[in-house]
Phi, psi and omega in degrees: 000314185298321180295330178291314174306311179306329184293335181284346182253004183300318181260016177291134177269004184242335193223145165239147180260129176304144195280001182226133169288119184272092193250114178049047176277340182090147190291332178298312182300311183294324176298318182295316181296307183302318181299313181297317180289340178297331183253331189261343180275121184237100181193148176284349174273144176286143176266123182259129179243138182253120189235114172251101186202157181279348182295126189244359183268163181305140175269348178109161187265125175226114186300335186261007190227146167234121180263118176253112194224149185286322186247128175196165173254131187298322183289343182250002184299130174274159184297343183258019179237138175229150181278138177260110179295140180277089185248024189276333182225067177294155175262144177301151181289129181258158172290148181310142177272122186297159181288146182231178186293331171232158173297138175260119182249125185236165171196129171230118182157194183290129181271080188270175181299334180275355183240338188303309183294322174302307177301315180298323182297318180291319178300329182285347185269126177271001179265002186232138176265121181258141180227083189247130168242107189257128179258158173256004177214156178299126189048034178067011183082006182220074188295342180252015183282121188296328178289318177298321176292320177298316177299318176302308182297313181296328179297325178282316184302322186263037181219160169263321180238144175229128174299128185230034182296158181306162174253223176298323172263165181272070178194169181224118170304312185302325180306315182278334176294318176299319178291322179296330180280347179088037182237180187251111179289144176244125188224122169283124183287111176246055185057046188264147181249129178254145185287151175052039182291348172279345180252318184263125168278085191308328182299344178276349181238342185226163168258119181226138178204169186265344174225162182294318177301319177299321177302310184295320179298316184291320181300310186295318180297318185291317185296325183266358180262323191254168169276103194294332177290312178301318179300313181299316182293326175299313181297320176297318179292319178298314174308313181299317182296322190249327198242358159299162191298309181297315178294321176299312182299320183294307176306317186296310180301318176298319181289323177293314180300322183281329186249351180235000000 
């Protein structure tokens, strides 16, 4: 995927892409690398770095670099930082899940501190059908187990809404997987940054709120207000437009050319 994104930048007169996808390197490594590149990288083009890491605090201002990173806090974002959507492991598109007497809200995964209260709030509502598979380890401690992967996908397939709160980093892999499957993410706002926010009106596609009670209320209001089949198709179309590899690379380059 990274090689494919790079092809869009080969003929750019403004940007070069760093030759490695910086995956789970840790903040010490990242700080050292960015400091080094600040002095050793010699080009009139800005260097674009892609970072998949849980570290969410500022990496620093470097005039010759643009850091595109999965994890960050919106309130601390530097002008040379952009959010990287986690599009590395999409789920196949499912047929829309039909309307039922109650909205079905699901979650399958690690019941971490950023998810526990949200899950409990939904469980407390008798107006919502909950479908929760709670693990005590990331991917149940067996990330390549076919049964666990199948349970994860079926949990998404058989739901309207899926809780997508942050994990160890201030971002959600599940958020983009849910969109790729054609379902509706439910997201507690943890000072999170969403991509292409100047183009995508995210409130049209997701449920996002600052409190857990507000999330429950918004889900109930949304479910009885919208055409739930149409909404799922709309989410899938938006994902295809912005977050397949080719379309993401195209939109990213357009955004960088416009803003940098």
